[in-house]
Backbone bond lengths (Angstrom), bond angles and torsions (degrees), N, CA, C in turn:
res aa  C-N    CA-C-N  psi(-1)  N-CA   C-N-CA  omega(-1)  CA-C   N-CA-C  phi
1 M - - - 1.474 - - 1.536 110.58 -
2 T 1.304 117.06 -47.07 1.464 121.61 -179.07 1.509 110.93 -61.28
3 Q 1.327 116.41 -40.89 1.455 121.05 179.84 1.538 110.76 -64.75
4 D 1.324 116.28 -40.80 1.469 120.32 177.65 1.527 110.60 -63.92
5 F 1.312 117.25 -41.45 1.461 121.27 178.27 1.512 111.06 -62.59
6 L 1.350 117.08 -44.28 1.449 120.48 -179.24 1.532 110.44 -63.51
7 W 1.314 117.01 -40.63 1.465 120.66 178.53 1.528 111.21 -63.53
8 L 1.321 116.39 -45.34 1.458 120.36 178.35 1.501 111.33 -62.51
9 H 1.332 117.35 -41.48 1.460 121.22 177.86 1.513 110.18 -61.50
10 Y 1.327 117.05 -43.93 1.473 121.20 179.88 1.529 109.85 -60.47
11 V 1.308 117.11 -46.17 1.481 121.73 -177.46 1.507 111.07 -64.09
12 L 1.303 116.15 -44.92 1.455 120.30 -177.52 1.529 114.09 -73.31
13 M 1.308 116.92 -32.85 1.461 120.74 -173.80 1.511 114.17 -93.06
14 S 1.330 117.78 -20.59 1.465 118.78 -178.30 1.506 109.73 -78.95
15 K 1.310 115.15 136.04 1.479 120.23 178.54 1.494 107.41 -110.60
16 R 1.312 116.24 135.92 1.453 120.36 179.91 1.525 109.10 -112.51
17 G 1.316 115.36 141.09 1.456 119.35 178.49 1.507 112.89 76.38
18 R 1.311 114.32 -176.17 1.463 118.96 -179.88 1.522 109.80 -87.80
19 P 1.322 116.73 159.07 1.482 119.53 178.38 1.522 110.74 -61.99
20 K 1.302 116.86 150.42 1.464 120.31 177.55 1.515 109.68 -70.88
21 K 1.330 114.91 144.88 1.454 120.35 178.05 1.525 108.37 -77.47
22 A 1.328 115.04 156.24 1.465 120.43 173.88 1.526 108.48 -63.68
23 K 1.316 116.85 149.83 1.449 121.28 -175.57 1.515 113.36 -53.71
24 V 1.326 118.21 -38.41 1.459 121.64 -179.56 1.540 112.59 -71.66
25 E 1.337 117.17 -18.92 1.464 120.89 179.96 1.525 113.31 -91.54
26 R 1.324 117.18 -11.00 1.460 119.97 -178.17 1.486 112.36 -73.75
27 R 1.299 116.63 132.96 1.454 122.08 178.66 1.543 107.93 -98.72
28 T 1.314 115.63 107.88 1.455 118.84 -175.41 1.533 112.60 -115.60
29 N 1.316 118.27 -12.06 1.451 122.47 179.04 1.520 110.66 -90.09
30 V 1.333 115.37 143.96 1.470 120.99 -177.38 1.507 108.41 -120.37
31 L 1.335 116.88 135.41 1.450 123.38 175.40 1.532 107.18 -112.89
32 R 1.324 117.24 119.41 1.454 120.54 -179.86 1.536 108.80 -109.30
33 I 1.317 116.11 133.12 1.456 121.07 174.67 1.508 109.22 -130.97
34 R 1.309 115.00 149.06 1.464 119.73 179.09 1.516 109.11 -93.75
35 L 1.326 116.14 136.45 1.458 121.33 -177.08 1.519 108.80 -136.61
36 T 1.319 114.89 153.86 1.469 119.66 168.46 1.539 107.16 -77.34
37 Q 1.321 116.25 167.56 1.458 119.48 176.64 1.539 111.03 -62.65
38 E 1.325 116.11 -35.96 1.456 120.01 178.26 1.529 111.79 -65.88
39 E 1.327 116.66 -44.55 1.477 120.54 177.51 1.539 110.63 -61.36
40 R 1.309 116.05 -43.52 1.462 118.92 178.77 1.532 111.69 -61.45
41 A 1.326 116.55 -42.71 1.453 121.92 178.37 1.532 110.43 -61.37
42 D 1.320 116.40 -41.18 1.473 120.12 179.03 1.542 110.53 -63.25
43 L 1.317 116.46 -43.64 1.480 119.28 178.95 1.530 110.87 -64.74
44 E 1.319 116.83 -40.80 1.468 119.42 179.21 1.529 111.04 -64.06
45 A 1.331 116.77 -39.74 1.465 120.09 179.72 1.532 110.27 -65.58
46 A 1.332 116.84 -42.46 1.473 120.10 179.65 1.532 110.29 -64.98
47 A 1.328 117.15 -41.23 1.463 120.80 179.35 1.532 110.34 -64.44
48 E 1.312 115.94 -41.70 1.470 120.36 -179.53 1.524 111.86 -61.34
49 K 1.334 116.82 -36.79 1.468 120.60 178.46 1.525 111.91 -61.39
50 K 1.346 115.92 -29.02 1.465 121.03 179.00 1.530 111.59 -96.03
51 S 1.323 117.33 4.63 1.466 122.78 -176.89 1.524 112.67 58.46
52 L 1.316 115.43 39.82 1.463 122.85 178.60 1.511 110.11 -122.50
53 D 1.329 115.77 158.46 1.457 117.17 169.75 1.540 107.53 -80.43
54 V 1.328 115.98 164.28 1.458 119.98 -174.84 1.503 112.47 -57.93
55 S 1.329 116.76 -39.41 1.467 121.16 -178.27 1.535 111.15 -62.95
56 A 1.314 116.55 -48.73 1.485 119.74 179.96 1.535 110.83 -65.19
57 W 1.315 115.92 -43.38 1.470 118.83 178.99 1.520 111.32 -63.13
58 G 1.324 116.92 -45.59 1.462 120.50 179.81 1.519 112.76 -61.34
59 R 1.354 116.13 -42.35 1.476 121.05 178.55 1.526 108.79 -61.14
60 M 1.328 116.91 -44.85 1.475 121.74 -179.62 1.534 110.94 -59.93
61 V 1.330 117.32 -49.51 1.463 122.05 -177.01 1.521 110.93 -67.14
62 L 1.306 116.94 -42.91 1.465 119.67 179.32 1.521 112.21 -63.15
63 L 1.327 116.68 -43.66 1.469 119.61 179.35 1.530 112.32 -68.71
64 E 1.339 116.60 -36.76 1.465 119.45 176.44 1.525 111.13 -62.65
65 T 1.304 117.94 -28.35 1.465 122.79 178.23 1.517 111.12 -85.65
66 A 1.316 117.62 -41.54 1.439 121.39 -173.61 1.536 112.88 -71.47
67 R 1.304 117.57 -41.73 1.464 119.23 -173.39 1.517 113.40 -63.76
68 P 1.320 120.31 -44.83 1.457 118.13 174.98 1.503 113.24 -64.28
69 A 1.327 117.41 -35.17 1.485 121.05 179.00 1.537 109.78 -63.79
70 I 1.284 117.13 -37.84 1.470 121.48 178.29 1.524 111.59 -64.76
71 N 1.325 115.16 -38.82 1.483 121.27 -174.58 1.519 113.34 -85.83
72 Q 1.328 117.81 -4.06 1.479 119.82 178.66 1.530 109.33 -68.54
73 T 1.331 113.97 141.49 1.470 119.13 173.66 1.508 108.23 -104.20
74 G 1.268 116.00 154.73 1.472 120.50 -179.95 1.512 110.60 81.84
75 G 1.283 116.26 -157.02 1.450 115.59 -176.61 1.431 115.63 -152.61
């Protein structure tokens, strides 16, 4: 009986993996772009300089460019 209880406690109390992100923090949309091998290599090199993967680096650069463009007035 004690062994069964300890096993059940272990199963119920152990957490596997990282905690789930809040719904608003989850990234579920995907942006696909076509690149040449040279373009891809350039992006990978730039991301590596910032110690980021290409996806994180690309998201950062795109958003840094997009947000000011959205807030510009006039044309």
